[in-house]
Each structure stands twice: as C-alpha cells, then as structure tokens.
C-alpha positions in Angstrom: 40.3 23.5 143.2 43.1 25.3 141.2 46.4 26.0 142.9 45.8 29.7 142.5 43.3 29.5 145.4 46.0 28.4 147.9 47.9 31.1 149.8 50.6 29.5 151.8 51.2 32.6 154.0 47.8 32.9 155.8 45.8 30.4 157.8 42.3 31.3 156.7 39.4 29.5 155.1 39.0 29.6 151.3 36.0 29.6 149.0 34.0 26.4 149.5 35.1 25.9 153.1 38.4 24.4 152.3 41.1 25.1 154.8 44.3 26.2 153.1 47.6 24.5 153.8 50.2 26.4 155.8 53.8 25.7 154.8 56.6 26.4 157.2 58.7 29.4 156.1 62.3 30.1 157.3 62.7 32.9 159.8 63.6 36.2 158.2 66.4 38.4 159.6 67.1 42.1 159.5 70.4 42.8 157.7 72.6 45.9 157.2 75.1 46.3 154.4 77.5 49.3 154.4 79.4 50.4 151.3 82.7 51.6 152.8 84.4 52.1 149.4 84.5 55.0 147.0 82.5 53.2 144.3 78.8 52.6 143.9 77.8 49.0 144.6 74.9 47.1 143.3 73.8 44.5 145.8 71.6 41.6 144.8 70.1 38.4 146.4 69.6 35.8 143.7 69.7 32.4 145.5 66.1 32.6 146.8 63.6 31.1 144.3 60.7 33.4 143.2 62.1 36.4 145.1 64.1 39.4 143.8 66.1 42.0 145.7 68.5 44.5 144.1 69.6 47.9 145.3 72.2 50.5 144.5 74.4 51.5 147.5 76.4 54.7 147.2 79.8 55.2 148.8 79.6 55.7 152.5 75.9 54.7 152.7 74.1 51.8 154.4 71.0 49.8 153.4 68.8 47.8 155.8 66.8 44.9 154.4 64.9 41.7 155.5 65.7 38.4 154.1 66.2 34.7 155.0 69.2 33.6 156.9 70.3 31.2 154.1 70.3 34.1 151.6 73.6 35.2 150.0 74.2 38.9 149.1 76.1 39.5 145.8 78.1 42.7 145.7 78.7 44.1 142.2 81.0 47.0 141.3 81.7 48.7 138.1 80.2 51.2 135.7 76.9 51.6 133.9 77.7 49.2 131.0 79.6 46.5 133.0 79.8 45.2 136.5 82.0 42.7 138.3 80.9 40.4 141.0 83.3 41.4 143.7 82.0 39.6 146.8 79.3 37.1 148.0 78.4 37.5 151.6 76.2 35.1 153.6 73.3 37.3 155.0 73.5 35.7 158.4 76.8 37.6 158.7 75.0 40.9 158.0 72.3 40.3 160.6 71.6 43.2 163.0 69.3 43.4 166.0 67.6 46.8 165.1 
C-alpha cells in the first residue's frame, strides 16, 4: 500500500481493512507574542519540519498561535526589502493559559 494512504493523525481503518499507524505527536501549546516596539515585526517558526508559520505583528499588537513546545520563534525587524533577525525566543517562554 502506498505511503499516501497513511494518515498519522487519526486512528481509523483505511481501504482494505488495514489499521493505520498512529505516531505520537508532541503536545501543542498556546502562545502569545506582543510587539512592544515602534516597528513592524515579522515572526516566523522555521525549526519544525514540514510546517510553516509566519505573521506580521504591528507595533503595540499581539498575536496568539498554537505550536509545539520545542519550537523557536524568530523575530525579524526591518523594511520591505530587507530584514534583520533580531531575536529567537523559545516558544515555551511565550506559553499562555488562555
């Protein structure tokens, strides 16, 4: 059976009566990032394979997102044509309860 028939996130029977494999996934956490500067920030998570997260956060604004506790949030500052990686924050430090 081709690998495309396996879905690792659900425990249900597939075509032909084959039970799919469930792979353990790390727990996700709710995070909050607040831009307390006067510049626009681009935040990005790039250390999770096969997963993409990028958002613009305007001055004085906050963004909530879910990710894995081992993720790292990159904070980029700068203009339209260039940006500078100004910080890398472990996402478990951004965890919030609600």
